[in-house]
Structures are given as structure tokens and as C-alpha cells.
C-alpha positions as a Python dict, from the first residue, in 0.01 Angstrom:
ca = {
    (1, 'M'): (0, 0, 0),
    (2, 'E'): (291, -68, 231),
    (3, 'I'): (643, -119, 97),
    (4, 'S'): (927, -238, 319),
    (5, 'V'): (1274, -84, 307),
    (6, 'D'): (1402, -404, 145),
    (7, 'D'): (1127, -387, -120),
    (8, 'M'): (1214, -24, -192),
    (9, 'Y'): (1582, -109, -241),
    (10, 'K'): (1482, -384, -484),
    (11, 'I'): (1253, -150, -677),
    (12, 'E'): (1520, 120, -690),
    (13, 'N'): (1790, -123, -803),
    (14, 'R'): (1563, -271, -1070),
    (15, 'G'): (1495, 79, -1204),
    (16, 'H'): (1867, 151, -1207),
    (17, 'E'): (1929, -174, -1398),
    (18, 'M'): (1670, -57, -1652),
    (19, 'G'): (1869, 262, -1709),
    (20, 'F'): (1706, 508, -1471),
    (21, 'L'): (1959, 718, -1281),
    (22, 'K'): (1913, 695, -904),
    (23, 'K'): (1952, 1074, -878),
    (24, 'F'): (1651, 1130, -1101),
    (25, 'M'): (1446, 860, -929),
    (26, 'M'): (1506, 1038, -596),
    (27, 'E'): (1416, 1376, -748),
    (28, 'N'): (1093, 1231, -889),
    (29, 'A'): (1009, 1069, -555),
    (30, 'G'): (1067, 1398, -372),
    (31, 'A'): (853, 1591, -619),
    (32, 'A'): (573, 1335, -586),
    (33, 'A'): (589, 1358, -206),
    (34, 'V'): (560, 1738, -221),
    (35, 'R'): (262, 1717, -458),
    (36, 'R'): (87, 1477, -220),
    (37, 'L'): (158, 1699, 82),
    (38, 'V'): (21, 2005, -101),
    (39, 'E'): (-292, 1807, -197),
    (40, 'K'): (-345, 1707, 165),
    (41, 'F'): (-241, 2023, 351),
    (42, 'G'): (-244, 2300, 92),
    (43, 'S'): (33, 2519, -37),
    (44, 'V'): (287, 2684, 191),
    (45, 'E'): (342, 2961, -60),
    (46, 'G'): (324, 3300, 109),
    (47, 'K'): (325, 3152, 460),
}
């Protein structure tokens, strides 16, 4: 699925309007990105 920058701003703003703090949305997005990278490339622990 491809999401444009404009779409992402709309999604983020809608979440904020629903009561989600942008700080926590960014933290969750970062954690999800790391999980996906570890799934694809493996852990960097000990490297």
C-alpha cells in the first residue's frame, strides 16, 4: 500500500483529533518500523 505525504498528514491529524498524542503516534510508528526491519534483515544485537 502506498500512502502520500498528504495522506499521512491527514491520518496523523485525524488520530490527534481522536485524542492520540502525536508524540506517541510517532513512537509507535518508529517501533513498528524497527520490528519490520528486524523481521527483514535480522537483529543488530551484538554486531
